[in-house]
N, C-alpha and C positions, 0 to 999 in steps of 0.2 A: 190395193197394191199397185206399185208403179209398173208401167209397161213401157219399155224402150220403144220409142217411135222413130228414132233415127236409124236409117240404114247406114252401116259402116262399109267403108271400102275395104276390099280384102287386106290391103297392106296395113291399114289402121287396125284392123282385128288382129292381125298377126303380131303387131307391136303390143297390143293389149295382152295377148296370150303371153307373149315373151315376158312382159313385166309381171304378170300373175304368178309365174314361177319364181321370180325374185322375192316377192311378198310371201309366197308359201314357204320358201326356205328360210327367210327371216323370222317367220312365225315359229317354225319348227326349232330353230336355234334359241330364240328367245324363251320359248317354253321349257327348254332344257337348261336354262340358267346362263347361257352365254352372253356376254356383253356384246350384242351384235347391233349393227346399224347400217343404214344405206347412205353413202355420200350424197350431198346435194347434186353434184355433177360427177360423171364419170368419163368425160371426154378424153381427157389425156391419160388418166391412170387406169382406165378400163376396169375399174373396181365396182362391182355391184353390190357386194356385201363386205363389211369390215368386221372382223372378229377381234376383240382385245382379251388377251389373257394375261393379266398383270402388265408387263411392259412389252409383250409380244403382240404385234399386229399381224393378222392374217388377212390377205386379200383374196376375195373369191369372185370369179367371173361365173355368171349363171347363163346357160344356153339351154334352149328347148330344140328338140329335134323332130321333124315331121316324119317319123319312121317308126314302124312297130318292130322292125329287124334291128338287132343291136350289132350285127356284123357289118358295120359300115366304117368308113373313113371320116374322121372329123378334122376340121381345119383350125389352125392356129389363128384366131381372131384377135388376139391380144398382143401379138408380135413381140416386142422387147419390153412390154410394160412389166412392172414388178408384181406379177400375179403369183399366188401360192397354189391355189387349187381352182379347177373348173368343175362345176357341178353340171352335168347334163341330165335333162328330163326328156323322156319321150312324150310327145303330144297324143301318140296313138296306142300306147300300151302303158302298162303299170310298172315300168322300170326306169331306173336312172343309173348314173355312174359318178363317183368321185374320182377325179382324175388330178394328179399332180400336174402343175403347168408344165408344158413341154416346148422346147425351142424349135422343133422341127415345124415345117409348114403344115404337114398332115400326118396323121397317126391313125391306126385302127382302134376303134373304141374299145374293143375287147383285149387290148394289150395287157401284158402280165401284171403290172403294178395298178391297174385301174379296178376300182372296187364296185361291183354291181349291187344296187339296192332295190327293193320294192318300194314304190312311191307311197309310203306310209311312215308318219313321223317316227314311230317306234323302231321300225327297221332301219330307216336312214340313220337315226342318232346312234343306234347300236353299231353300225358300220363306221360312222363318222367319228365316233369317240375312241375307235381302236387305232386311229392313223397317227 
């Protein structure tokens, strides 16, 4: 069995963890039959995952949070980019949120139209397919 011998810097490991949630979400959406993909670059568009539903394209930003408490304020990291949804994953607990993109600089994660899900594909897809 392979054993990783390289020690990673904390910042590098943090980026790996962030990307792992993008791939996790992509696999959940693909397994449900969505035409989902990851753009080669997301520098200007701030899009981590694209969903195509016929002629409609949905742009999703994926964020991981280093918190077990969901009563927190989240920041708008996409500014004026054309994002439809932000999917937040807790790194320290088994929850996440489906959030319509917002224009404010900051917002409470537990806001009224934010949908909480358990970090399991069945639960996520059940919630996601209702929006």
